[in-house]
Chimera marker file (.cmm) of the C-alpha trace (Angstrom):
<marker_set name="trace">
<marker id="1" x="3.054" y="-13.031" z="16.228" r="1" g="1" b="0" radius="0.5"/>
<marker id="2" x="1.438" y="-10.176" z="14.319" r="1" g="1" b="0" radius="0.5"/>
<marker id="3" x="2.727" y="-6.635" z="14.869" r="1" g="1" b="0" radius="0.5"/>
<marker id="4" x="0.549" y="-3.664" z="13.909" r="1" g="1" b="0" radius="0.5"/>
<marker id="5" x="2.916" y="-0.895" z="14.980" r="1" g="1" b="0" radius="0.5"/>
<marker id="6" x="5.827" y="-2.121" z="12.840" r="1" g="1" b="0" radius="0.5"/>
<marker id="7" x="7.778" y="0.352" z="10.717" r="1" g="1" b="0" radius="0.5"/>
<marker id="8" x="10.683" y="-0.081" z="8.305" r="1" g="1" b="0" radius="0.5"/>
<marker id="9" x="12.325" y="3.172" z="7.145" r="1" g="1" b="0" radius="0.5"/>
<marker id="10" x="12.735" y="3.553" z="3.390" r="1" g="1" b="0" radius="0.5"/>
<marker id="11" x="11.027" y="1.949" z="0.424" r="1" g="1" b="0" radius="0.5"/>
<marker id="12" x="12.664" y="-1.374" z="-0.424" r="1" g="1" b="0" radius="0.5"/>
<marker id="13" x="11.700" y="-3.514" z="-3.418" r="1" g="1" b="0" radius="0.5"/>
<marker id="14" x="9.131" y="-6.218" z="-2.696" r="1" g="1" b="0" radius="0.5"/>
<marker id="15" x="10.808" y="-9.598" z="-3.097" r="1" g="1" b="0" radius="0.5"/>
<marker id="16" x="7.689" y="-11.743" z="-2.695" r="1" g="1" b="0" radius="0.5"/>
<marker id="17" x="4.042" y="-11.631" z="-1.710" r="1" g="1" b="0" radius="0.5"/>
<marker id="18" x="1.533" y="-14.291" z="-0.701" r="1" g="1" b="0" radius="0.5"/>
<marker id="19" x="1.088" y="-16.671" z="2.224" r="1" g="1" b="0" radius="0.5"/>
<marker id="20" x="-0.584" y="-13.824" z="4.091" r="1" g="1" b="0" radius="0.5"/>
<marker id="21" x="2.244" y="-11.307" z="3.826" r="1" g="1" b="0" radius="0.5"/>
<marker id="22" x="5.244" y="-9.818" z="2.054" r="1" g="1" b="0" radius="0.5"/>
<marker id="23" x="9.032" y="-10.237" z="1.854" r="1" g="1" b="0" radius="0.5"/>
<marker id="24" x="11.258" y="-7.175" z="1.511" r="1" g="1" b="0" radius="0.5"/>
<marker id="25" x="14.699" y="-6.077" z="2.737" r="1" g="1" b="0" radius="0.5"/>
<marker id="26" x="15.588" y="-9.672" z="3.687" r="1" g="1" b="0" radius="0.5"/>
<marker id="27" x="12.654" y="-9.731" z="6.124" r="1" g="1" b="0" radius="0.5"/>
<marker id="28" x="9.120" y="-11.009" z="6.071" r="1" g="1" b="0" radius="0.5"/>
<marker id="29" x="5.975" y="-9.315" z="7.287" r="1" g="1" b="0" radius="0.5"/>
<marker id="30" x="2.691" y="-11.081" z="7.938" r="1" g="1" b="0" radius="0.5"/>
<marker id="31" x="-0.309" y="-8.931" z="7.060" r="1" g="1" b="0" radius="0.5"/>
<marker id="32" x="-1.011" y="-5.934" z="4.867" r="1" g="1" b="0" radius="0.5"/>
<marker id="33" x="1.449" y="-3.071" z="4.356" r="1" g="1" b="0" radius="0.5"/>
<marker id="34" x="1.361" y="0.638" z="3.636" r="1" g="1" b="0" radius="0.5"/>
<marker id="35" x="4.406" y="2.130" z="1.890" r="1" g="1" b="0" radius="0.5"/>
<marker id="36" x="4.826" y="5.908" z="1.977" r="1" g="1" b="0" radius="0.5"/>
<marker id="37" x="7.912" y="8.141" z="1.611" r="1" g="1" b="0" radius="0.5"/>
<marker id="38" x="8.772" y="7.705" z="5.319" r="1" g="1" b="0" radius="0.5"/>
<marker id="39" x="8.820" y="3.908" z="5.032" r="1" g="1" b="0" radius="0.5"/>
<marker id="40" x="6.865" y="0.671" z="5.236" r="1" g="1" b="0" radius="0.5"/>
<marker id="41" x="4.187" y="0.337" z="7.904" r="1" g="1" b="0" radius="0.5"/>
<marker id="42" x="2.026" y="-2.536" z="9.081" r="1" g="1" b="0" radius="0.5"/>
<marker id="43" x="-1.466" y="-1.771" z="7.758" r="1" g="1" b="0" radius="0.5"/>
<marker id="44" x="-4.663" y="-2.940" z="9.416" r="1" g="1" b="0" radius="0.5"/>
<marker id="45" x="-7.061" y="-3.837" z="6.545" r="1" g="1" b="0" radius="0.5"/>
<marker id="46" x="-7.397" y="-7.533" z="5.742" r="1" g="1" b="0" radius="0.5"/>
<marker id="47" x="-9.859" y="-7.102" z="2.866" r="1" g="1" b="0" radius="0.5"/>
<marker id="48" x="-10.975" y="-4.418" z="0.430" r="1" g="1" b="0" radius="0.5"/>
<marker id="49" x="-14.418" y="-4.440" z="2.016" r="1" g="1" b="0" radius="0.5"/>
<marker id="50" x="-12.882" y="-3.143" z="5.271" r="1" g="1" b="0" radius="0.5"/>
<marker id="51" x="-11.279" y="-0.061" z="3.713" r="1" g="1" b="0" radius="0.5"/>
<marker id="52" x="-12.228" y="3.269" z="5.266" r="1" g="1" b="0" radius="0.5"/>
<marker id="53" x="-10.925" y="6.824" z="4.982" r="1" g="1" b="0" radius="0.5"/>
<marker id="54" x="-9.065" y="6.422" z="8.290" r="1" g="1" b="0" radius="0.5"/>
<marker id="55" x="-6.829" y="3.764" z="6.659" r="1" g="1" b="0" radius="0.5"/>
<marker id="56" x="-5.456" y="6.411" z="4.283" r="1" g="1" b="0" radius="0.5"/>
<marker id="57" x="-4.704" y="9.216" z="6.748" r="1" g="1" b="0" radius="0.5"/>
<marker id="58" x="-0.946" y="8.516" z="6.718" r="1" g="1" b="0" radius="0.5"/>
<marker id="59" x="-0.982" y="8.775" z="2.901" r="1" g="1" b="0" radius="0.5"/>
<marker id="60" x="-2.593" y="12.187" z="3.086" r="1" g="1" b="0" radius="0.5"/>
<marker id="61" x="-0.200" y="13.245" z="5.873" r="1" g="1" b="0" radius="0.5"/>
<marker id="62" x="2.703" y="12.592" z="3.471" r="1" g="1" b="0" radius="0.5"/>
<marker id="63" x="0.904" y="13.941" z="0.379" r="1" g="1" b="0" radius="0.5"/>
<marker id="64" x="3.703" y="16.386" z="-0.429" r="1" g="1" b="0" radius="0.5"/>
<marker id="65" x="5.884" y="13.456" z="-1.522" r="1" g="1" b="0" radius="0.5"/>
<marker id="66" x="3.142" y="11.467" z="-3.261" r="1" g="1" b="0" radius="0.5"/>
<marker id="67" x="1.629" y="11.915" z="-6.721" r="1" g="1" b="0" radius="0.5"/>
<marker id="68" x="-0.373" y="8.692" z="-6.749" r="1" g="1" b="0" radius="0.5"/>
<marker id="69" x="-1.243" y="5.657" z="-4.672" r="1" g="1" b="0" radius="0.5"/>
<marker id="70" x="-1.044" y="2.061" z="-5.870" r="1" g="1" b="0" radius="0.5"/>
<marker id="71" x="-3.806" y="0.162" z="-4.092" r="1" g="1" b="0" radius="0.5"/>
<marker id="72" x="-3.673" y="-3.635" z="-4.049" r="1" g="1" b="0" radius="0.5"/>
<marker id="73" x="-7.138" y="-4.868" z="-3.077" r="1" g="1" b="0" radius="0.5"/>
<marker id="74" x="-6.289" y="-8.503" z="-2.353" r="1" g="1" b="0" radius="0.5"/>
<marker id="75" x="-6.592" y="-11.567" z="-4.556" r="1" g="1" b="0" radius="0.5"/>
<marker id="76" x="-9.033" y="-9.829" z="-6.908" r="1" g="1" b="0" radius="0.5"/>
<marker id="77" x="-9.714" y="-6.310" z="-8.105" r="1" g="1" b="0" radius="0.5"/>
<marker id="78" x="-12.223" y="-4.455" z="-5.945" r="1" g="1" b="0" radius="0.5"/>
<marker id="79" x="-13.407" y="-0.956" z="-6.884" r="1" g="1" b="0" radius="0.5"/>
<marker id="80" x="-12.455" y="1.818" z="-4.478" r="1" g="1" b="0" radius="0.5"/>
<marker id="81" x="-15.206" y="3.536" z="-2.518" r="1" g="1" b="0" radius="0.5"/>
<marker id="82" x="-15.974" y="6.993" z="-3.932" r="1" g="1" b="0" radius="0.5"/>
<marker id="83" x="-15.547" y="8.608" z="-0.513" r="1" g="1" b="0" radius="0.5"/>
<marker id="84" x="-12.010" y="7.270" z="-0.153" r="1" g="1" b="0" radius="0.5"/>
<marker id="85" x="-11.151" y="8.298" z="-3.706" r="1" g="1" b="0" radius="0.5"/>
<marker id="86" x="-12.468" y="11.805" z="-2.998" r="1" g="1" b="0" radius="0.5"/>
<marker id="87" x="-10.471" y="11.972" z="0.261" r="1" g="1" b="0" radius="0.5"/>
<marker id="88" x="-7.250" y="11.153" z="-1.595" r="1" g="1" b="0" radius="0.5"/>
<marker id="89" x="-8.027" y="13.477" z="-4.500" r="1" g="1" b="0" radius="0.5"/>
<marker id="90" x="-8.470" y="16.242" z="-1.909" r="1" g="1" b="0" radius="0.5"/>
<marker id="91" x="-4.749" y="15.835" z="-1.231" r="1" g="1" b="0" radius="0.5"/>
<marker id="92" x="-3.982" y="15.837" z="-4.982" r="1" g="1" b="0" radius="0.5"/>
<marker id="93" x="-3.247" y="12.111" z="-4.887" r="1" g="1" b="0" radius="0.5"/>
<marker id="94" x="-4.385" y="9.944" z="-7.784" r="1" g="1" b="0" radius="0.5"/>
<marker id="95" x="-5.249" y="6.289" z="-7.188" r="1" g="1" b="0" radius="0.5"/>
<marker id="96" x="-4.498" y="3.204" z="-9.299" r="1" g="1" b="0" radius="0.5"/>
<marker id="97" x="-6.501" y="0.231" z="-8.030" r="1" g="1" b="0" radius="0.5"/>
<marker id="98" x="-5.616" y="-3.360" z="-8.941" r="1" g="1" b="0" radius="0.5"/>
<marker id="99" x="-5.273" y="-6.761" z="-7.321" r="1" g="1" b="0" radius="0.5"/>
<marker id="100" x="-2.366" y="-7.072" z="-4.888" r="1" g="1" b="0" radius="0.5"/>
<marker id="101" x="-0.199" y="-9.201" z="-7.188" r="1" g="1" b="0" radius="0.5"/>
<marker id="102" x="-0.360" y="-6.612" z="-9.968" r="1" g="1" b="0" radius="0.5"/>
<marker id="103" x="0.173" y="-3.789" z="-7.460" r="1" g="1" b="0" radius="0.5"/>
<marker id="104" x="3.285" y="-5.449" z="-5.956" r="1" g="1" b="0" radius="0.5"/>
<marker id="105" x="4.808" y="-5.957" z="-9.409" r="1" g="1" b="0" radius="0.5"/>
<marker id="106" x="3.912" y="-2.406" z="-10.457" r="1" g="1" b="0" radius="0.5"/>
<marker id="107" x="5.370" y="-1.087" z="-7.196" r="1" g="1" b="0" radius="0.5"/>
<marker id="108" x="8.796" y="-2.490" z="-8.087" r="1" g="1" b="0" radius="0.5"/>
<marker id="109" x="8.692" y="-0.951" z="-11.577" r="1" g="1" b="0" radius="0.5"/>
<marker id="110" x="7.595" y="2.460" z="-10.307" r="1" g="1" b="0" radius="0.5"/>
<marker id="111" x="10.182" y="2.307" z="-7.498" r="1" g="1" b="0" radius="0.5"/>
<marker id="112" x="12.932" y="1.728" z="-10.084" r="1" g="1" b="0" radius="0.5"/>
<marker id="113" x="11.646" y="4.769" z="-11.982" r="1" g="1" b="0" radius="0.5"/>
<marker id="114" x="12.102" y="6.837" z="-8.793" r="1" g="1" b="0" radius="0.5"/>
<marker id="115" x="8.602" y="8.260" z="-8.978" r="1" g="1" b="0" radius="0.5"/>
<marker id="116" x="6.761" y="9.946" z="-6.115" r="1" g="1" b="0" radius="0.5"/>
<marker id="117" x="4.152" y="7.445" z="-5.012" r="1" g="1" b="0" radius="0.5"/>
<marker id="118" x="2.783" y="5.342" z="-2.185" r="1" g="1" b="0" radius="0.5"/>
<marker id="119" x="1.419" y="1.791" z="-2.072" r="1" g="1" b="0" radius="0.5"/>
<marker id="120" x="-1.273" y="0.224" z="0.086" r="1" g="1" b="0" radius="0.5"/>
<marker id="121" x="-1.228" y="-3.550" z="-0.288" r="1" g="1" b="0" radius="0.5"/>
<marker id="122" x="-3.710" y="-5.974" z="1.240" r="1" g="1" b="0" radius="0.5"/>
<marker id="123" x="-2.036" y="-9.297" z="1.988" r="1" g="1" b="0" radius="0.5"/>
<marker id="124" x="-3.113" y="-12.383" z="0.038" r="1" g="1" b="0" radius="0.5"/>
<marker id="125" x="-2.832" y="-16.084" z="0.870" r="1" g="1" b="0" radius="0.5"/>
<link id1="1" id2="2" r="1" g="1" b="0" radius="0.2"/>
<link id1="2" id2="3" r="1" g="1" b="0" radius="0.2"/>
<link id1="3" id2="4" r="1" g="1" b="0" radius="0.2"/>
<link id1="4" id2="5" r="1" g="1" b="0" radius="0.2"/>
<link id1="5" id2="6" r="1" g="1" b="0" radius="0.2"/>
<link id1="6" id2="7" r="1" g="1" b="0" radius="0.2"/>
<link id1="7" id2="8" r="1" g="1" b="0" radius="0.2"/>
<link id1="8" id2="9" r="1" g="1" b="0" radius="0.2"/>
<link id1="9" id2="10" r="1" g="1" b="0" radius="0.2"/>
<link id1="10" id2="11" r="1" g="1" b="0" radius="0.2"/>
<link id1="11" id2="12" r="1" g="1" b="0" radius="0.2"/>
<link id1="12" id2="13" r="1" g="1" b="0" radius="0.2"/>
<link id1="13" id2="14" r="1" g="1" b="0" radius="0.2"/>
<link id1="14" id2="15" r="1" g="1" b="0" radius="0.2"/>
<link id1="15" id2="16" r="1" g="1" b="0" radius="0.2"/>
<link id1="16" id2="17" r="1" g="1" b="0" radius="0.2"/>
<link id1="17" id2="18" r="1" g="1" b="0" radius="0.2"/>
<link id1="18" id2="19" r="1" g="1" b="0" radius="0.2"/>
<link id1="19" id2="20" r="1" g="1" b="0" radius="0.2"/>
<link id1="20" id2="21" r="1" g="1" b="0" radius="0.2"/>
<link id1="21" id2="22" r="1" g="1" b="0" radius="0.2"/>
<link id1="22" id2="23" r="1" g="1" b="0" radius="0.2"/>
<link id1="23" id2="24" r="1" g="1" b="0" radius="0.2"/>
<link id1="24" id2="25" r="1" g="1" b="0" radius="0.2"/>
<link id1="25" id2="26" r="1" g="1" b="0" radius="0.2"/>
<link id1="26" id2="27" r="1" g="1" b="0" radius="0.2"/>
<link id1="27" id2="28" r="1" g="1" b="0" radius="0.2"/>
<link id1="28" id2="29" r="1" g="1" b="0" radius="0.2"/>
<link id1="29" id2="30" r="1" g="1" b="0" radius="0.2"/>
<link id1="30" id2="31" r="1" g="1" b="0" radius="0.2"/>
<link id1="31" id2="32" r="1" g="1" b="0" radius="0.2"/>
<link id1="32" id2="33" r="1" g="1" b="0" radius="0.2"/>
<link id1="33" id2="34" r="1" g="1" b="0" radius="0.2"/>
<link id1="34" id2="35" r="1" g="1" b="0" radius="0.2"/>
<link id1="35" id2="36" r="1" g="1" b="0" radius="0.2"/>
<link id1="36" id2="37" r="1" g="1" b="0" radius="0.2"/>
<link id1="37" id2="38" r="1" g="1" b="0" radius="0.2"/>
<link id1="38" id2="39" r="1" g="1" b="0" radius="0.2"/>
<link id1="39" id2="40" r="1" g="1" b="0" radius="0.2"/>
<link id1="40" id2="41" r="1" g="1" b="0" radius="0.2"/>
<link id1="41" id2="42" r="1" g="1" b="0" radius="0.2"/>
<link id1="42" id2="43" r="1" g="1" b="0" radius="0.2"/>
<link id1="43" id2="44" r="1" g="1" b="0" radius="0.2"/>
<link id1="44" id2="45" r="1" g="1" b="0" radius="0.2"/>
<link id1="45" id2="46" r="1" g="1" b="0" radius="0.2"/>
<link id1="46" id2="47" r="1" g="1" b="0" radius="0.2"/>
<link id1="47" id2="48" r="1" g="1" b="0" radius="0.2"/>
<link id1="48" id2="49" r="1" g="1" b="0" radius="0.2"/>
<link id1="49" id2="50" r="1" g="1" b="0" radius="0.2"/>
<link id1="50" id2="51" r="1" g="1" b="0" radius="0.2"/>
<link id1="51" id2="52" r="1" g="1" b="0" radius="0.2"/>
<link id1="52" id2="53" r="1" g="1" b="0" radius="0.2"/>
<link id1="53" id2="54" r="1" g="1" b="0" radius="0.2"/>
<link id1="54" id2="55" r="1" g="1" b="0" radius="0.2"/>
<link id1="55" id2="56" r="1" g="1" b="0" radius="0.2"/>
<link id1="56" id2="57" r="1" g="1" b="0" radius="0.2"/>
<link id1="57" id2="58" r="1" g="1" b="0" radius="0.2"/>
<link id1="58" id2="59" r="1" g="1" b="0" radius="0.2"/>
<link id1="59" id2="60" r="1" g="1" b="0" radius="0.2"/>
<link id1="60" id2="61" r="1" g="1" b="0" radius="0.2"/>
<link id1="61" id2="62" r="1" g="1" b="0" radius="0.2"/>
<link id1="62" id2="63" r="1" g="1" b="0" radius="0.2"/>
<link id1="63" id2="64" r="1" g="1" b="0" radius="0.2"/>
<link id1="64" id2="65" r="1" g="1" b="0" radius="0.2"/>
<link id1="65" id2="66" r="1" g="1" b="0" radius="0.2"/>
<link id1="66" id2="67" r="1" g="1" b="0" radius="0.2"/>
<link id1="67" id2="68" r="1" g="1" b="0" radius="0.2"/>
<link id1="68" id2="69" r="1" g="1" b="0" radius="0.2"/>
<link id1="69" id2="70" r="1" g="1" b="0" radius="0.2"/>
<link id1="70" id2="71" r="1" g="1" b="0" radius="0.2"/>
<link id1="71" id2="72" r="1" g="1" b="0" radius="0.2"/>
<link id1="72" id2="73" r="1" g="1" b="0" radius="0.2"/>
<link id1="73" id2="74" r="1" g="1" b="0" radius="0.2"/>
<link id1="74" id2="75" r="1" g="1" b="0" radius="0.2"/>
<link id1="75" id2="76" r="1" g="1" b="0" radius="0.2"/>
<link id1="76" id2="77" r="1" g="1" b="0" radius="0.2"/>
<link id1="77" id2="78" r="1" g="1" b="0" radius="0.2"/>
<link id1="78" id2="79" r="1" g="1" b="0" radius="0.2"/>
<link id1="79" id2="80" r="1" g="1" b="0" radius="0.2"/>
<link id1="80" id2="81" r="1" g="1" b="0" radius="0.2"/>
<link id1="81" id2="82" r="1" g="1" b="0" radius="0.2"/>
<link id1="82" id2="83" r="1" g="1" b="0" radius="0.2"/>
<link id1="83" id2="84" r="1" g="1" b="0" radius="0.2"/>
<link id1="84" id2="85" r="1" g="1" b="0" radius="0.2"/>
<link id1="85" id2="86" r="1" g="1" b="0" radius="0.2"/>
<link id1="86" id2="87" r="1" g="1" b="0" radius="0.2"/>
<link id1="87" id2="88" r="1" g="1" b="0" radius="0.2"/>
<link id1="88" id2="89" r="1" g="1" b="0" radius="0.2"/>
<link id1="89" id2="90" r="1" g="1" b="0" radius="0.2"/>
<link id1="90" id2="91" r="1" g="1" b="0" radius="0.2"/>
<link id1="91" id2="92" r="1" g="1" b="0" radius="0.2"/>
<link id1="92" id2="93" r="1" g="1" b="0" radius="0.2"/>
<link id1="93" id2="94" r="1" g="1" b="0" radius="0.2"/>
<link id1="94" id2="95" r="1" g="1" b="0" radius="0.2"/>
<link id1="95" id2="96" r="1" g="1" b="0" radius="0.2"/>
<link id1="96" id2="97" r="1" g="1" b="0" radius="0.2"/>
<link id1="97" id2="98" r="1" g="1" b="0" radius="0.2"/>
<link id1="98" id2="99" r="1" g="1" b="0" radius="0.2"/>
<link id1="99" id2="100" r="1" g="1" b="0" radius="0.2"/>
<link id1="100" id2="101" r="1" g="1" b="0" radius="0.2"/>
<link id1="101" id2="102" r="1" g="1" b="0" radius="0.2"/>
<link id1="102" id2="103" r="1" g="1" b="0" radius="0.2"/>
<link id1="103" id2="104" r="1" g="1" b="0" radius="0.2"/>
<link id1="104" id2="105" r="1" g="1" b="0" radius="0.2"/>
<link id1="105" id2="106" r="1" g="1" b="0" radius="0.2"/>
<link id1="106" id2="107" r="1" g="1" b="0" radius="0.2"/>
<link id1="107" id2="108" r="1" g="1" b="0" radius="0.2"/>
<link id1="108" id2="109" r="1" g="1" b="0" radius="0.2"/>
<link id1="109" id2="110" r="1" g="1" b="0" radius="0.2"/>
<link id1="110" id2="111" r="1" g="1" b="0" radius="0.2"/>
<link id1="111" id2="112" r="1" g="1" b="0" radius="0.2"/>
<link id1="112" id2="113" r="1" g="1" b="0" radius="0.2"/>
<link id1="113" id2="114" r="1" g="1" b="0" radius="0.2"/>
<link id1="114" id2="115" r="1" g="1" b="0" radius="0.2"/>
<link id1="115" id2="116" r="1" g="1" b="0" radius="0.2"/>
<link id1="116" id2="117" r="1" g="1" b="0" radius="0.2"/>
<link id1="117" id2="118" r="1" g="1" b="0" radius="0.2"/>
<link id1="118" id2="119" r="1" g="1" b="0" radius="0.2"/>
<link id1="119" id2="120" r="1" g="1" b="0" radius="0.2"/>
<link id1="120" id2="121" r="1" g="1" b="0" radius="0.2"/>
<link id1="121" id2="122" r="1" g="1" b="0" radius="0.2"/>
<link id1="122" id2="123" r="1" g="1" b="0" radius="0.2"/>
<link id1="123" id2="124" r="1" g="1" b="0" radius="0.2"/>
<link id1="124" id2="125" r="1" g="1" b="0" radius="0.2"/>
</marker_set>
């Protein structure tokens, strides 16, 4: 069963990624995730090619608590569309784009540093 309206309050460390999802807070989630100051949300995109501005509206809605976004684009690095980058920069949010594995590992480091950030991670197999 795949839930798209799921929400977990808080920002827990990511324990594992792969097999189409993520493990965190002693739970597993199948599919992509968006992590913002208000918590972890199921996130619709399944590939970097699908990304649109609408997928980042929640990030901009919580921009006050976010300095930058870690974007995991799947199994491989995929450059971010200039329109999406401009949309985020309009909210004073920088973007670091990398493959999902690197983004998940970086997320845990940045979380430990207690920095103001968000993460958008496309699930990988």
